[in-house]
Residue, then its C-alpha position, 0 to 999 in steps of 0.5 A: l743461517v746467520s753463522t753460515l752468512f758470516a762464514r761466507k762473508a768472513n775472510f778466513n785467510s786474514l785469520s791465519l797468523h802468518k799473514t796477520t799484521c798485528a804489530t801494525s794494528v788498525r790504529a787511527e786517532r780514537e776516543p778511549p773506549k767507554i761504557s755505553p747503555p744498550s739504548e745507544v747500541f740498539t733501537p728498541g725493536e732491535l733490542s727486543d728481537i735479540t733478547s727474544a732470540w736469547n730468551e732473555d728480558r735484557p742483556a746481562g753485563k755491559f757494553i763499551k763503545d770502542r774503535h770498531g763498534y760496541t762490545h758486550y761483555v760480562v764480568q763475574g767473580c769480583d762483585s765484592g772486590k778482587s778475586e782470590k786467583g785473578m781473572i780468566l779471559l774467555a773468547h768464543g769462536l765464530g758463530t757462537s757467543y759469550h753464552s757458550f762459556t756460561d757453565f765453565s765460567d760459573a765453575l771458574v768463579a766457584d774456584g776463586y777466579s774472576v771471569l771476563r766473557y764477551d761477544f765478537y762483533g756480529h755475535g751475541y749482543s756485540k755490534y759492528g759500528g760500520d755502515d754495513m755489517w755485511q761488509l765487515d772484514y773479520s780481520t785479526d787486527m779488528f779482533v785484537d783491537q776489540l780485545e785491547d779496548l775491552l781490557e782497557v775498560v775492564l781491568e781499570e774497572t775491576n783492578e784485576k790481572v788476567v792470569a789465563f786466556v781460554g779461546h775456542s776456535t777463532g778465540g784461540v787464534l785471537g789469543s795467539a794474535a794478541n800475544h803476537r801484537w803485545g809481545t812486540k817491542g814498545s807494546k804498552r800491554s803485557v802478553v796474555p798468560k798461557 
């Protein structure tokens, strides 16, 4: 039901690459993204409801406060220093969460990679920061902003280098849109490897 409501609200035309404005992102003056505790993201009741839905005691990983809300993420494979082969970034599709890549992530870590998995706003544990979640415009720019803020924190925190990007459905569109934005002249971020 929730994914159906999101699908009805989502403006899928804004996700097509020929209509995106990624090079001119939704960039306002902003505070840099920062690590936030779950208690800043959810009320105790909200947290209880969402962890119950996932059959978990608490969310794995961490949260950051970013320019559009709070992003939940999990980094695996670099607990004891840099990984052997670099970081692989995994982005899910609409209506799913970072959980969809759990087995794949475990296999990549066993093969010597570190892995970054995260939830889009309104999915899993990530939370849109606007007044009305149902007025959320699922634009390509917002998703790229979310990823950009997340990478700013995670790459500084881990000292890893992203060597590959894997996106399922909307996650794949996100990878293309990020490369489009970051491949423009003057971008401070490097293009995500294919």
